[in-house]
C-alpha positions in Angstrom: 0.0 0.0 0.0 1.2 3.6 -0.6 -0.1 7.0 0.1 -2.6 7.1 -2.7 -4.2 3.8 -1.8 -4.3 5.0 1.9 -6.0 8.1 0.7 -8.6 6.3 -1.2 -9.3 4.0 1.7 -9.6 6.9 4.2 -11.9 8.7 1.8 -14.1 5.6 1.3 -14.3 5.4 5.2 -15.4 9.1 5.4 -12.2 10.4 7.1 -12.0 14.1 6.2 -8.7 14.9 4.5 -7.8 17.6 7.0 -7.5 15.0 9.8 -4.3 13.5 8.3 -1.2 14.5 6.3 1.3 12.6 4.3 4.1 15.0 4.7 5.5 17.0 7.7 3.6 20.3 8.0 2.9 22.9 10.8 -0.7 21.8 11.0 -2.5 19.7 13.8 -3.5 16.2 12.9 -2.3 12.7 12.1 0.7 12.1 10.1 2.4 9.4 8.0 5.9 10.6 6.9 9.0 9.3 5.4 12.1 9.1 7.5 15.8 8.3 6.7 15.3 4.8 7.7 11.6 4.0 7.2 8.3 5.8 8.0 6.7 7.3 11.1 3.0 7.7 12.2 2.1 10.2 14.9 -0.3 12.7 16.0 0.8 16.4 16.1 -0.8 19.2 18.1 0.7 22.8 18.3 3.9 21.5 16.8 4.3 18.7 19.4 4.4 15.1 18.3 2.5 12.5 20.3 2.5 8.6 20.0 5.1 8.3 17.3 5.5 5.0 16.0 8.1 3.9 13.2 7.8 1.4 10.5 10.2 -0.2 8.0 7.7 0.0 5.1 5.3 2.6 3.8 2.7 -0.1 3.4 2.9 -0.9 7.2 2.7 2.8 8.1 -0.2 3.6 5.9 -2.1 0.4 7.2 -1.6 1.5 10.8 -2.8 5.1 10.0 -6.0 3.6 8.5 -6.5 1.6 11.7 -6.0 4.6 13.9 -8.5 6.7 11.9 -11.1 4.2 11.2 -10.8 1.6 14.0 -10.6 -1.1 11.1 -7.8 -3.2 9.8 -6.5 -3.3 6.2 
């Protein structure tokens, strides 16, 4: 899975696009972002990251974010 597939699944589930971001930005919300050695998923509020979890693959990170936002697995 990649960012486009994740976005399509979140759209289908009715998750508003403003609730998540695919690149680091100065906005509140959930993030899935590439890092030097893998991917990170976290919640950011007022510039502070919470509950950061790292993954070796984009697919695993996207699947985790879908679960966080929908309560459902892949």
